[in-house]
N, C-alpha and C positions, 0 to 999 in steps of 0.2 A: 470254514470258508464263508466270507460274507456273501449275502445274496445280491443279485443285480439291483433290486430295489434299495437295499441298504447303501450300496455304492452310489446310486443316483441321488439318494437323499443327502448323503455326505457331500457330494459335489455341489448340490444345490445350496446346502448350508454354507459351504466355503464361498460360493459365488455371491450369496447374499451379504456375507461379511465384507467381501471385497467391494461390493456396490456401496455399502455403508461408508467404508473408508474413502472411496472415491467421491462420494457426495459431500463428506466432511471437507475433503481437500478442495472441492469445487467451491463450497461456501467460503472457505478461507481465501481462495484466489479471488473470488468476487469482491470480498471485503477489501482486499489489498488493492484491487483495481479501482474500487470506488474512492479509496483514500488517495490514490494516485491522481485520479481525475480531479478531485477537489483541490489537491495541491497544485496541479497544473493550472487550473482556473484561477487560483489565488495568485500564483506567480504572474499569470497573464494580466490580471487586474493591476497588480503592483507595477509591472513594467509599463502598462498603458497610462498610468497616472502622469500628468505633466509635472516636470521637475524644474524648479528655479535653479539657475546656475549658482546663485548666491547660497542656496541651501545645500548644494552638492557637497558631500564629505571630501575633505582633503587628506590624502595620506601623508603622514609625517614619518620619516624613517625612525625606527626605534620606539615608536609609540603605538599602542594598541588603538585601533580605530573605535570611535564611539558609535552609538546607535544611529541608525539611519531613520529619519522621520518617516512614519508610515510603515515601518518594517515590523515584522512579527518577532517578539522577543521569546526565545525558548524558555520553557519552565523547567 
């Protein structure tokens, strides 16, 4: 039969492991949030840029749209 101290030590070990997992999840969530904030700011800057009507892309049925000046090209 395990001692009371042994049970408490086991519970503490399990609790410490859970804290480590939660801290790792928090770091990941904070990194995701930082990327979201950067993306939101970038979109805001792009949308705030003045656009010339002559440079605005024109959609043509059946044709793939070309790149938009000032847009980010995925890699």
